[in-house]
Every structure is written in C-alpha cells, then in structure tokens.
N, C-alpha and C positions, 0 to 999 in steps of 0.2 A: 479596365486595364489602361485606358487612355489617361485617366486621372492619376494612376500610379506613375506612368511615364513622365507626366508633367511635373509631379512633385519630385521625382527622382532627378530630373534635369535641374530644377531649382536648387535642390540640396547640393548637387555636385558643383554648380556654379558658385554657390555661396561658400563652399569649402575651398574652391580655388581662389576666391578673393580674400580669404581670411589671412591675416598677417602671420608670418612665420616667426615663431618665438624661438629664442636661443635656449639651449638646454640649461636647466637650472642645476647648478652643482651644489653639493652639500658644503656648508661653511667649514673653514679650516679647523681641524681638531674635532669634528663631529663624531667620527668613529671612535676616537680615543675616549671622549666623554661618555658615549653610550657603553663602551666596554667597561669603563671604570664604574659606572652606575650599576651595571649588571653584577659586577663582582662585589660591590659594596652591600647589596641587599642580601639578607640572610633568608634561607628557606624557613617557612613556618615549621613548627615542631611536628605537626601532624604529618606533613609531607615527608619530612626526614625520617620519621618513624615508619611510615608506610614503605618508603624505599628500602629501608634496612630489612624489614620483615618480608618484603616481596622477593628479595634475592634468596632469602632462606627458604621461603615457600617453594621457589623454583627448584632449589636443590632437593628438597624433600619430594616434590612431584617427580623429578627425574629418577630418584632412587626408587620410589614406589613403582614407577613404570618398568624399570629394569628388573626389579624383583618379581613383578607379575609376569613379565615376558619369560623370565627364567623358570618360574614355577609352572607356567603353562607348557613350556617346551619340555620340561622334565616329565610332566604328566603325560604328554603325548608320546614322548620317546620311550617311556616306560611300558607302554602297551606292546606286548609281543604278539597279540592276536590280530593279525592284519585283516582277518575276515570280519572282525567287529567293526573296523573302520569303513568297510565297503558296503555296509548295509544301507539300503535305500529306505528311509522311514515312510515315504509316501506309499511305496509298494507294499510295505508291511501293513500299513493301516488298511489299504484297499483289500489285501488278501484276508486279513482278519475280519473285516466287516462283511464279506460275502459268505 
C-alpha cells in the first residue's frame, strides 16, 4: 500500500506541473466541409436495396401480427363453453394416471 501511495503522489505532482494547453478549435468551415462530403457520397446499391425492402418487411410483419392476434381473439371469443377454459391439465393427468 505504501508503494501505491508514493506512486500516486508522484503522478498527482506531475499532473500539477503539466502545462495547461488552450482548447483546440476546429478550423473555419470544417463543419460545412464535412456536411458537404457526407451529402456528396452515394449509398452503395446493396444498402439502398436493403433499406427499401426492410421497410416493406416491417409492414408485412405488422400486418401478420395483427392478423394472428385477431384470429386468436376470435377463436377464444368463439368458445361458449366456459367450463372448457377452466380445466386444469395437471389435475386431469394426475387423476387419469392413478
């Protein structure tokens, strides 16, 4: 522990003696050049095609989700036998096994 304390003091003293540097600012027009370069580059054809089809796939997935929820709701709501829904399968298996 003593070795750690000595090294810590040396490092803090070295940090205090270090010269203070002024903040480096970006050169004039840097942001404009970067934005212009980003807009100039075109997307590769594969990425553009993937982005187009990914949105369509999202629409299809949402549609399938809504259809499956509606079908399951209609199947559940169509059962008029409430007693069938309350059957405990574990107790049925245990009763039949003994």
